[in-house]
C-alpha positions in Angstrom: 47.9 17.4 1.6 44.4 16.5 3.1 41.4 18.6 1.9 43.3 20.5 -0.8 44.9 20.0 -4.1 48.7 19.8 -4.4 50.0 22.6 -6.6 53.4 22.4 -8.1 54.7 25.8 -9.1 57.5 24.6 -11.3 55.9 26.1 -14.4 59.1 27.6 -15.6 62.5 25.8 -15.3 65.9 27.0 -16.4 68.4 24.5 -17.7 72.1 25.0 -18.4 73.4 24.1 -21.8 76.3 21.8 -22.3 78.3 24.6 -23.9 79.2 27.7 -21.9 79.0 29.8 -25.1 75.3 29.0 -25.6 72.5 30.9 -23.8 70.5 29.2 -21.0 67.3 27.5 -22.3 64.0 27.6 -20.4 60.8 25.5 -20.7 57.3 26.6 -19.6 55.0 23.8 -18.5 51.7 23.2 -20.2 48.7 23.7 -17.7 45.6 21.5 -17.2 42.7 22.8 -19.2 40.1 20.1 -19.5 38.5 18.5 -17.7 38.1 21.4 -15.3 39.2 21.0 -11.7 36.8 18.7 -9.6 35.0 17.5 -12.8 32.5 14.6 -12.4 32.3 11.7 -15.0 29.9 8.8 -15.2 31.7 5.5 -15.7 30.0 5.1 -19.1 31.2 8.5 -20.4 34.8 7.2 -20.6 37.3 7.3 -22.2 38.3 10.7 -20.8 40.3 13.1 -22.8 42.9 15.2 -21.0 43.6 18.6 -22.6 46.3 21.1 -21.6 47.5 24.5 -22.7 50.6 24.4 -24.8 54.0 24.4 -23.1 57.0 26.2 -24.7 60.7 26.3 -24.8 62.7 29.6 -24.9 64.9 28.3 -27.7 61.8 27.3 -29.8 62.6 23.7 -29.5 59.6 21.3 -29.9 58.2 20.4 -26.5 56.7 17.1 -25.4 53.8 16.9 -22.9 53.5 13.9 -20.6 50.2 13.4 -18.7 50.2 11.6 -15.4 47.1 10.4 -13.5 47.3 9.3 -9.9 45.0 8.0 -7.2 46.2 10.4 -4.6 46.7 14.2 -4.4 50.4 13.7 -3.8 50.8 11.9 -7.1 52.6 9.0 -5.5 50.3 6.3 -6.8 50.4 6.9 -10.6 47.9 4.8 -12.4 48.3 6.1 -15.9 51.0 7.9 -17.9 50.3 9.1 -21.4 52.8 11.0 -23.6 51.3 13.2 -26.3 52.9 13.4 -29.7 55.5 16.2 -30.0 53.7 19.5 -30.2 50.3 17.9 -29.2 48.4 19.0 -26.0 45.9 16.2 -25.4 45.7 12.5 -24.7 42.9 10.0 -24.3 43.0 7.8 -21.3 42.3 4.1 -21.1 39.3 3.1 -19.0 39.7 3.8 -15.3 37.9 2.0 -12.5 34.8 3.7 -11.2 33.8 5.0 -7.8 37.2 6.8 -7.4 38.8 10.3 -7.3 41.8 10.9 -9.7 44.4 13.6 -9.9 46.3 14.6 -13.0 49.1 16.9 -14.1 51.3 17.6 -17.2 55.1 17.5 -17.4 56.6 19.4 -20.3 60.1 18.7 -21.7 62.2 20.1 -24.5 65.5 19.1 -25.9 68.3 20.4 -23.8 65.9 21.7 -21.1 64.7 20.4 -17.7 61.2 19.1 -17.0 58.5 21.7 -16.0 55.5 20.4 -14.1 52.0 21.8 -14.0 49.5 22.3 -11.3 47.4 19.3 -10.3 43.7 18.9 -11.2 41.2 16.5 -9.8 38.3 14.5 -11.4 36.0 11.8 -10.2 34.7 8.7 -12.0 31.3 7.5 -10.7 30.7 3.8 -10.1 30.1 1.7 -13.1 26.3 1.5 -13.8 24.9 -1.9 -13.2 21.1 -2.4 -13.8 19.6 -5.5 -12.3 16.9 -7.3 -14.4 13.4 -6.1 -13.5 11.4 -8.6 -11.4 8.1 -9.8 -12.9 5.0 -9.2 -10.8 2.1 -10.2 -13.1 1.1 -12.3 -14.8 3.2 -15.0 -13.3 3.9 -18.5 -14.5 0.7 -20.5 -15.0 -1.6 -17.4 -14.9 -4.8 -17.2 -16.9 -5.5 -13.7 -18.1 -7.9 -11.9 -20.4 -6.7 -11.3 -24.0 -5.1 -8.0 -23.5 -3.2 -8.4 -20.2 -1.2 -5.7 -18.4 2.4 -6.8 -17.8 3.9 -5.5 -14.5 7.5 -5.5 -13.2 9.1 -4.2 -10.1 11.5 -1.5 -11.1 15.1 -2.5 -11.5 17.7 -2.0 -8.8 20.7 -0.2 -10.0 24.3 0.7 -8.9 25.8 3.9 -10.3 24.3 7.0 -11.8 21.4 6.7 -14.1 19.5 9.1 -16.3 16.0 7.9 -17.3 15.2 4.2 -17.4 12.8 2.7 -19.9 11.5 -0.8 -20.0 11.0 -2.9 -23.1 8.3 -5.6 -22.8 8.3 -8.6 -25.2 5.5 -11.1 -25.7 6.1 -14.2 -27.8 4.3 -17.4 -28.6 7.4 -19.4 -27.8 9.7 -19.7 -24.8 12.7 -18.7 -27.0 11.2 -15.4 -28.0 11.7 -16.0 -31.7 8.0 -15.5 -32.6 7.1 -12.1 -31.2 3.4 -11.3 -31.1 3.5 -8.0 -29.2 5.5 -5.6 -27.1 6.5 -2.0 -26.5 8.7 0.4 -24.5 7.5 2.6 -21.6 9.2 5.0 -19.2 9.9 3.9 -15.7 7.1 4.6 -13.2 7.4 4.8 -9.4 8.3 1.4 -7.8 6.7 -0.7 -10.6 6.2 -0.2 -14.3 3.4 -1.7 -16.4 2.6 -2.2 -20.1 -0.7 -3.1 -21.7 -0.9 -4.8 -25.0 -2.6 -2.7 -27.7 -4.4 -5.7 -29.2 -5.9 -8.9 -28.0 -4.2 -12.3 -28.1 -5.7 -15.5 -29.5 -7.6 -17.1 -26.6 -6.6 -20.5 -25.2 -3.0 -20.2 -26.3 0.1 -20.0 -24.0 2.3 -16.9 -24.3 5.6 -15.8 -22.8 6.7 -12.4 -21.7 9.8 -10.7 -20.4 11.1 -7.2 -19.8 14.5 -5.4 -20.0 15.5 -2.0 -18.5 17.7 0.5 -20.4 19.4 3.7 -19.2 18.6 6.2 -22.0 21.6 8.4 -21.1 24.4 5.8 -21.3 22.6 3.0 -23.3 23.4 0.5 -20.4 20.9 -2.3 -20.3 19.9 -4.9 -17.7 19.5 -8.5 -18.4 16.0 -9.8 -19.2 13.6 -10.6 -16.5 12.8 -14.2 -15.8 10.3 -15.3 -18.6 6.8 -15.9 -17.4 4.1 -18.0 -19.2 0.4 -17.3 -19.2 -2.7 -18.4 -21.1 -5.0 -15.9 -22.6 -8.7 -16.1 -21.8 -11.8 -15.2 -23.9 -13.4 -12.7 -23.9 -11.3 -9.6 -23.8 -12.4 -6.1 -22.7 -15.6 -5.0 -24.5 -19.3 -5.7 -24.8 -20.5 -9.0 -26.3 -23.7 -10.7 -27.2 -24.1 -13.6 -24.8 -26.8 -16.2 -24.1 -27.7 -16.6 -20.4 -29.5 -19.7 -19.0 -30.6 -20.0 -15.3 -31.8 -23.3 -14.0 -33.1 -24.1 -10.5 -31.2 -27.1 -9.2 -32.5 -27.4 -5.6 -34.3 -25.5 -2.9 -34.9 -26.4 0.7 -36.2 -24.5 3.8 -39.1 -23.0 1.9 -41.9 -21.2 3.7 -45.0 -19.3 2.8 -44.6 -15.5 2.8 -41.1 -15.8 4.3 -42.1 -17.1 7.7 -39.9 -19.6 9.5 -39.8 -23.3 8.6 -42.5 -24.2 11.0 -44.8 -23.6 8.0 -42.9 -25.4 5.3 -44.2 -25.5 1.7 -43.0 -27.5 -1.3 -40.3 -26.0 -3.4 -42.0 -23.9 -6.1 -41.5 -24.9 -9.7 -39.4 -22.5 -11.7 -38.9 -22.8 -15.4 -35.5 -22.3 -16.9 -34.7 -18.7 -17.8 -33.1 -18.0 -21.2 -32.0 -14.5 -22.2 -29.8 -13.1 -25.0 -28.2 -9.9 -23.8 -24.9 -8.1 -23.6 -21.9 -9.2 -21.5 -19.6 -6.4 -20.4 -16.0 -7.2 -19.7 -13.6 -4.6 -18.2 -10.3 -6.2 -17.2 -11.2 -8.8 -14.6 -14.6 -7.3 -14.0 -17.4 -9.2 -15.8 -21.0 -7.9 -15.7 -24.2 -9.3 -17.3 -27.3 -7.3 -17.2 -29.4 -5.8 -15.9 -31.6 -7.7 -18.3 -34.2 -5.6 -20.3 -37.8 -6.7 -19.6 -36.8 -8.7 -16.6 -36.8 -6.0 -13.9 -33.1 -5.9 -13.6 -31.6 -9.3 -13.0 -27.8 -8.8 -12.9 -24.7 -10.9 -12.6 -21.7 -9.0 -11.2 -18.5 -11.1 -11.2 -14.7 -10.9 -10.8 -12.6 -13.1 -12.9 -9.4 -14.5 -11.5 -7.6 -16.8 -13.9 -10.3 -19.3 -15.0 -12.4 -18.7 -11.9 -15.3 -16.3 -11.4 -17.0 -15.2 -8.2 -19.6 -12.5 -7.4 -23.3 -11.9 -6.9 -26.6 -12.3 -8.7 -29.4 -9.8 -7.8 -32.7 -8.6 -9.1 -36.0 -9.9 -10.4 -37.2 -11.8 -13.4 -40.6 -12.7 -15.0 -42.0 -9.3 -14.3 -41.4 -9.6 -10.6 -42.5 -13.3 -10.2 -39.1 -14.4 -9.1 -36.8 -12.5 -6.7 -33.2 -13.5 -6.0 -31.9 -12.4 -2.6 -28.3 -12.1 -1.4 -28.9 -13.8 1.9 -28.3 -17.1 3.5 -25.0 -18.9 3.8 -23.4 -19.5 1.4 -24.5 -16.7 -0.9 -23.5 -15.6 -4.3 -21.8 -16.9 -7.5 -19.0 -19.3 -8.0 -17.9 -20.6 -11.4 -15.3 -20.8 -14.1 -14.7 -19.6 -17.7 -13.3 -21.7 -20.6 -10.3 -19.9 -22.0 -10.9 -21.0 -25.5 -14.7 -20.6 -26.0 -15.3 -17.9 -23.4 -18.2 -19.8 -21.9 -19.0 -19.1 -18.2 -20.5 -21.8 -16.0 -21.3 -21.8 -12.3 -23.8 -21.8 -9.5 -25.7 -19.3 -7.5 -26.3 -20.2 -3.8 -28.7 -18.1 -1.8 -32.3 -17.3 -1.2 -35.1 -16.7 -3.6 -38.7 -15.8 -3.5 -41.5 -17.0 -5.9 -44.6 -14.8 -6.2 -48.0 -16.5 -6.7 -50.2 -13.8 -8.0 -52.1 -12.1 -5.2 -51.6 -15.0 -2.9 -48.3 -13.9 -1.6 -44.8 -15.2 -1.9 -42.9 -18.5 -1.2 -39.4 -17.9 0.1 -36.7 -20.6 -0.1 -33.8 -19.8 2.2 -31.4 -22.3 0.8 -31.4 -22.7 -3.0 -28.9 -23.5 -5.8 -29.2 -22.3 -9.3 -26.9 -23.3 -12.1 -26.1 -20.8 -14.9 -24.3 -20.6 -18.2 -23.1 -17.7 -20.3 -22.4 -18.7 -23.8 -21.2 -16.5 -26.8 -24.2 -16.0 -29.1 -23.8 -17.8 -32.4 
């Protein structure tokens, strides 16, 4: 019957005895009790126990309950039959396929009596939960990261009903993940989930990471994400004592007081600049300065792997040298050694050289080399 459950009202059946001198015996069917009608089950909550009220026989004979499970409301496609022990009113089913509705009933029999059949109840088993491995987003194979990287995965796709997903991140010094050096478990975030190591890794070494998703309700886990290898850089987040050296490599298109090249002048002589000051690292952002006593010379860089880029601004030597962000190209390009944490690169742009009260020489195209070295 479409849209409704089939109810069989044969709850009480009379059976004739073989001897005309004995009274007629009757049997009352057990009735479905648990799970309740239209109950919902996750696949992982199986096996399912079917529980019925007790059937009875009028002559006090022991009754036997047989539980039937079908894939249709008419009980024509029986998929499971379980007979309870005499006098028992429940059975445990074997695992059933998910993503399907099921219908069940109880048939009660007693010696010398006919079979009495209960009403029909329905329950649903949800699809089996399948959690796909999370997909690594960063750092990917071959990446160079600072010492305490943030590991990021795209959230796992899943089939079936889940509760709360958590992600376990593992970091190891070997590709087989036998030598773990860090890791942790975090709850799933929207779209992508991340985990940051609580302590720094040894610089210059290669590490491997992976992640696995787990449904906390059922305990179902995904496979591991594809392992990714990265190399840790130095330095990590923090403030460090670093030595800074700035050297003028070349300068052309120099003019007096900033006028055009129709009035060229020789390139001014600039002594190398050496400063010992703090380097501030925040994730991929690296900043050095402003330098005390030097009117605010400042390097502001972004680190991507072993490369750095950014700008250099400010003045040094009490205003005698001014660096400008002008000209093409302009700014900082360089690299960082992952083991020693030494930065090296060049500044390309304009600079001005003051000459006391005589004015200023401006070089529109100049190149300075620089190094940042951890202070001994």
